[in-house]
C-alpha positions in Angstrom: -183.8 13.3 95.8 -181.2 15.3 97.6 -179.6 18.0 95.2 -176.0 16.6 96.4 -177.2 13.1 95.4 -178.4 14.5 91.9 -174.9 16.1 91.4 -173.0 12.9 92.2 -175.5 11.2 89.7 -174.8 13.7 87.0 -171.0 13.3 87.6 -171.5 9.5 87.2 -173.7 10.1 84.0 -170.9 12.4 82.6 -168.2 9.7 83.1 -170.4 7.2 81.3 -171.2 9.7 78.4 -167.6 10.6 78.2 -166.5 7.0 77.8 -169.2 6.5 75.1 -167.9 9.6 73.2 -164.5 8.2 73.1 -165.8 5.0 71.6 -168.0 7.1 68.9 -164.8 9.0 68.0 -162.7 5.9 67.6 -165.3 4.4 65.2 -165.6 6.7 62.2 -165.7 3.6 59.6 -168.6 2.3 61.5 -170.7 5.4 61.5 -169.8 6.1 58.0 -171.3 2.8 57.1 -174.3 3.4 59.0 -174.6 6.8 57.4 -174.6 5.2 54.0 -176.8 2.1 54.5 -178.8 2.4 57.9 -179.2 6.0 58.7 -182.9 5.9 59.7 -182.2 2.7 62.0 -179.2 4.5 63.4 -181.2 8.0 64.0 -184.0 6.2 65.6 -181.9 4.1 67.8 -180.0 7.0 69.1 -183.1 9.0 69.9 -184.5 6.1 71.9 -181.3 5.3 73.5 -180.1 8.7 74.4 -183.4 10.7 74.9 -186.5 8.8 75.0 -185.3 6.0 77.5 -183.4 8.3 79.9 -186.5 10.4 79.9 -188.7 7.4 81.0 -186.3 6.4 83.4 -185.7 9.8 85.1 -189.3 11.2 85.2 -191.5 7.9 85.1 -189.5 5.2 86.8 -187.3 7.2 89.4 -189.9 9.9 89.5 -187.7 13.0 89.7 -189.3 16.3 89.1 -187.9 18.5 86.4 -185.4 21.1 87.5 -183.8 24.3 86.0 -186.4 26.6 84.4 -189.0 24.0 83.9 -191.1 24.9 87.1 -191.3 28.6 85.8 -192.1 27.3 82.3 -194.9 25.0 83.8 -196.3 28.1 85.7 -196.6 30.3 82.8 -197.7 27.3 80.4 -200.7 26.6 83.0 -201.6 30.3 82.8 -201.4 30.5 79.0 -203.5 27.1 78.8 -206.2 28.9 81.0 -206.4 31.8 78.5 -204.2 34.3 80.4 -202.7 37.2 78.3 -198.8 37.0 78.5 -197.1 39.8 80.4 -200.5 41.0 81.9 -201.7 37.9 83.5 -198.6 35.9 84.1 -194.7 36.7 84.0 -192.7 35.7 81.1 -189.2 36.7 80.2 -189.8 34.9 76.5 -191.3 36.0 73.4 -195.1 36.5 73.5 -195.9 33.2 71.8 -193.6 31.0 73.9 -195.8 30.4 76.8 -198.5 29.4 74.5 -196.4 26.9 72.5 -195.1 25.2 75.7 -198.6 24.8 76.8 -199.6 22.5 74.0 -198.5 19.4 75.7 -200.4 20.4 78.8 -203.7 19.6 76.8 -202.4 15.9 76.8 -200.8 15.7 80.2 -201.1 18.3 83.1 -197.5 17.8 84.3 -194.4 19.7 84.1 -192.5 16.4 82.8 -194.6 17.0 79.3 -192.7 20.3 78.8 -189.4 18.4 79.4 -190.7 15.9 76.6 -191.5 18.8 74.3 -188.1 20.1 74.8 -186.6 16.7 73.8 -188.9 16.5 70.7 -187.8 20.0 69.6 -184.2 19.1 70.1 -184.6 15.9 68.1 -186.3 17.6 65.3 -183.4 20.4 65.1 -180.9 17.8 65.4 -182.3 15.7 62.6 -182.7 18.6 60.2 -178.9 19.6 61.1 -178.0 16.2 60.1 -180.0 16.2 57.0 -178.3 19.5 56.0 -174.8 18.3 56.7 -174.7 14.9 55.5 -174.5 15.8 51.7 -171.1 17.5 52.7 -169.8 15.3 55.6 -169.5 11.6 55.5 -169.3 11.7 59.3 -172.7 13.6 60.0 -174.1 10.6 61.7 -170.9 10.4 63.8 -171.2 14.0 64.9 -175.0 13.4 65.6 -174.2 10.8 68.2 -171.3 12.9 69.5 -173.9 15.7 70.3 -176.3 13.2 71.7 -173.6 11.9 74.2 -172.2 15.3 75.4 -172.9 15.9 79.0 -174.0 19.6 78.5 -176.6 18.5 75.7 -177.7 15.6 77.8 -178.3 17.4 81.1 -179.5 20.8 79.9 -182.2 19.2 77.6 -183.1 16.1 79.3 -182.9 17.0 82.9 -183.4 21.0 82.8 -185.5 21.3 79.7 -183.7 24.2 78.3 -185.1 25.9 75.3 -182.0 27.7 73.8 -181.5 25.1 71.2 -184.7 26.7 69.4 -182.2 29.5 68.3 -180.3 27.3 66.2 -183.5 25.9 64.9 -184.4 29.3 63.6 -180.9 30.1 62.2 -180.8 26.6 60.6 -184.2 27.4 58.9 -182.6 30.7 57.6 -179.4 29.0 56.6 -181.3 26.3 54.4 -183.4 29.0 52.9 -180.3 30.8 51.8 -178.9 27.6 50.4 -182.0 26.9 48.4 -182.5 30.5 47.2 -179.0 31.8 46.8 -180.2 35.0 44.9 -183.3 36.2 46.4 -183.6 35.0 50.1 -184.2 38.2 52.0 -188.0 37.7 52.3 -187.8 34.3 53.4 -185.1 35.0 55.9 -186.9 38.2 57.3 -190.0 36.1 57.8 -188.1 33.4 59.7 -186.3 35.9 61.7 -189.5 37.8 62.7 -191.4 34.7 63.7 -188.3 33.6 65.8 -188.4 37.0 67.6 -192.1 36.3 68.4 -191.6 32.7 69.6 -188.4 32.3 71.4 -186.4 35.2 73.1 -185.6 38.8 72.4 -181.9 38.0 72.5 -182.2 36.5 69.1 -182.1 39.9 67.7 -178.4 39.9 68.4 -177.8 37.8 65.1 -179.6 40.5 63.1 -176.5 42.9 63.3 -174.0 40.7 61.4 -176.9 39.3 59.3 -177.5 42.8 57.9 -173.8 43.2 56.8 -173.8 39.7 54.8 -177.0 39.8 53.0 -177.2 41.6 49.6 -180.5 43.6 50.3 -180.5 44.5 54.2 -183.4 47.0 53.6 -185.6 44.4 52.0 -184.9 42.0 55.1 -185.8 45.0 57.5 -188.9 45.9 55.8 -190.2 42.1 55.6 -189.5 41.9 59.5 -191.2 45.2 60.1 -194.2 44.0 58.0 -194.5 41.1 60.5 -193.4 42.7 63.8 -194.7 46.1 64.0 -198.5 45.0 63.7 -197.7 42.6 66.8 -196.0 45.3 68.8 -198.8 47.5 68.0 -201.4 44.9 69.0 -199.4 44.3 72.4 -199.3 47.9 73.3 -203.0 48.3 72.7 -203.8 45.4 75.1 -201.0 46.0 77.7 -199.1 49.1 77.2 -195.3 48.7 77.8 -195.4 45.6 79.7 -194.3 43.6 76.6 -191.0 44.9 77.6 -190.9 42.6 80.3 -188.2 40.2 78.8 -185.8 43.0 78.8 -185.9 43.2 82.7 -184.3 39.7 82.7 -181.0 41.2 81.7 -180.6 43.2 85.1 -179.6 39.8 86.9 -176.0 39.2 87.3 -175.0 35.4 86.3 -172.0 33.4 85.7 -169.7 32.4 84.0 -168.6 35.3 81.8 -165.9 37.9 81.4 -167.3 40.3 84.0 -167.8 37.6 86.6 -164.1 36.7 86.5 -162.9 40.2 86.3 -165.3 41.6 89.0 -162.5 41.7 91.6 -160.8 44.2 89.5 -163.8 46.0 88.2 -164.7 46.6 92.0 -161.6 48.6 92.6 -163.2 51.3 90.5 -166.9 50.9 90.8 -169.2 49.1 93.0 -171.5 46.8 91.0 -175.0 45.6 92.0 -178.3 44.8 90.3 -179.2 48.6 90.2 -176.3 49.6 88.0 -175.8 46.2 86.2 -177.6 47.6 83.2 -174.3 49.7 82.7 -172.3 46.5 82.4 -174.6 45.0 80.0 -174.6 48.2 77.7 -170.9 47.5 77.7 -171.4 43.9 76.9 -174.0 44.7 74.3 -171.4 46.8 72.3 -168.9 43.8 72.2 -171.6 41.3 71.4 -172.8 43.2 68.4 -169.3 44.7 67.1 -167.3 41.5 67.2 -169.6 39.2 65.2 -170.2 42.3 62.8 -166.6 42.7 62.3 -166.6 38.9 61.3 -169.3 39.5 59.0 -167.6 42.7 57.4 -164.4 40.6 56.9 -166.3 37.9 55.2 -169.1 40.0 53.1 -167.5 38.9 49.9 -168.6 35.3 50.5 -172.0 34.0 50.1 -174.3 34.1 53.1 -174.8 30.2 52.8 -170.9 29.9 53.5 -170.8 32.0 56.8 -174.2 32.1 58.4 -173.6 29.0 60.8 -170.3 30.1 62.1 -171.5 33.8 62.4 -174.3 32.3 64.5 -172.0 30.7 66.9 -169.7 33.9 67.1 -172.8 36.0 68.1 -174.1 33.8 71.1 -170.7 33.0 72.4 -169.9 36.8 72.3 -173.1 37.1 74.5 -172.0 34.5 76.7 -168.6 36.0 77.2 -169.5 39.8 77.3 -173.0 39.8 78.6 -172.9 39.8 82.6 -176.4 38.5 82.6 -175.7 35.4 80.5 -176.0 32.0 82.1 -174.1 29.0 81.3 -177.1 27.4 79.8 -177.1 29.3 76.5 -174.1 27.1 75.4 -177.1 24.9 74.2 -178.0 27.7 71.8 -175.0 26.8 69.8 -173.6 23.6 70.8 -175.1 21.6 67.8 -173.5 24.1 65.6 -170.3 24.0 67.2 -170.2 20.2 66.7 -171.1 20.3 63.1 -169.3 23.4 61.9 -166.2 23.8 64.0 -165.0 20.6 65.5 -162.5 18.4 63.7 -163.2 14.8 65.5 -159.6 13.8 64.3 -158.2 16.6 66.2 -157.7 15.5 69.8 -157.3 19.2 71.1 -160.7 19.9 69.5 -162.5 17.0 71.1 -160.7 17.6 74.4 -162.0 21.5 74.5 -165.5 20.3 73.6 -165.5 17.8 76.5 -163.9 20.3 78.9 -166.5 22.9 77.9 -169.4 20.4 78.4 -168.3 19.1 81.9 -167.6 22.6 83.0 -171.0 23.7 81.9 -172.6 21.0 84.0 -170.3 21.2 87.1 -169.9 25.0 87.4 -173.5 26.0 88.0 -173.7 23.3 90.7 -170.6 24.3 92.6 -171.7 28.1 92.4 -175.3 27.6 93.6 -174.3 25.1 96.3 -171.8 27.5 97.7 -174.1 30.5 98.1 -173.7 32.2 94.6 -170.7 33.9 95.6 -169.8 37.5 94.0 -166.0 38.0 93.9 -166.0 41.5 94.8 -162.1 41.4 96.1 -159.5 39.0 95.6 -159.5 38.1 99.4 -162.4 36.1 98.9 -160.2 33.5 97.0 -158.4 32.7 100.4 -161.4 30.3 100.7 -160.5 27.0 98.9 -164.0 26.5 97.6 -164.1 29.7 96.2 -160.9 29.1 94.2 -162.3 25.9 92.9 -165.6 27.8 91.6 -163.4 30.9 90.3 -161.2 28.4 88.5 -164.3 26.6 86.9 -165.4 30.0 85.8 -162.2 31.1 84.4 -161.9 27.9 82.5 -165.4 28.1 81.0 -164.6 31.6 79.6 -161.3 30.5 78.1 -163.2 27.7 76.3 -165.7 30.2 75.3 -162.8 32.3 73.6 -161.7 29.2 72.1 -165.0 28.6 70.2 -164.8 32.3 69.3 -161.4 31.7 67.8 -162.7 28.7 65.9 -165.7 30.8 64.5 -163.4 33.5 63.3 -161.3 31.1 61.5 -164.4 29.6 60.0 -165.9 33.1 58.8 -162.7 34.8 57.9 -160.1 32.3 57.3 -162.0 29.1 56.2 -160.1 25.9 57.0 -161.1 22.4 55.9 -162.7 20.3 58.5 -161.9 16.5 58.4 -165.0 14.3 57.5 -163.9 10.9 58.1 
């Protein structure tokens, strides 16, 4: 199917999903009753309607091929299935175990569509556990679950593009649940989960460690636990492949959109010419803000229990990464979108819902407009004389504004906690 046809189909789906979201928002009593009396039926129906049947329709009936990163996932999953050694025998920008995990469905079906189905299943498990965690506190947890399912960004990036970043929240959710179950001695459990996440997902998950070390009671104990797991693995990798295990870091050299640099680039280029050779300098600046801002939030909330602040700190960390890292793509929204819905959104507040929908639409539309028009780099303001460039630049600008809004919401939840409406 031509890419322009796919884009128009996405726009139509976005409209239908938005209409369904409006219906969900206006039925709080219905969902509260379902949560109380029919939660298993409602959750099963939601999964079938909004994930399983669309997957069947897109990939089995229409016969579309997976897009986004899935072809690259399939390449390394095939190599891993054949016994290849990660980084040495095949390229990977993920943690060492990731390729072997996504190769598992290929033993049942040698097709890239199986990887998308794996991503759908993983997202569903994470969403289900999120619902189970929040439902004791929120009578509208089921409504929020449906809201997330229907968000265009979640629908497109998981179901069509097979993005894996929601696994970040899966790991943070396990850590959060552990701190809730063990409010006094949680460092060892959190350290084990954190180390395993670094070995299975992406190295960028390490950003969460810095604010986490500020809010835990025994940070040294946490670090020693992580070291006990991570250092032997690093030693083994170095013994086998030398420094090739640093391959995931190379991914940060690519300049992507939308982020603060991509919209400020016309100003930055007045002082220094930026390209992929000196882009690491930008990422060092971005790294500083990505670490310092969530760490400041954590410092301001250090007197509060970890279980009260960890979800919003997680959001703050990765939305900062999207704002300040010049190599961060819009797909990273999936890392914390579930958390935003359950932790930061008041569904009774029209501005909250509008901002969430706007961000979701922008995250679907902006990447297409950007790629379809040749991935322009706005090195000077003269380029904005082109109406198409003005449109794409505006989409980037609005996206970054939405990111800052999420950061503000996370700050309020961590430092100035506000009650969220639950009915």
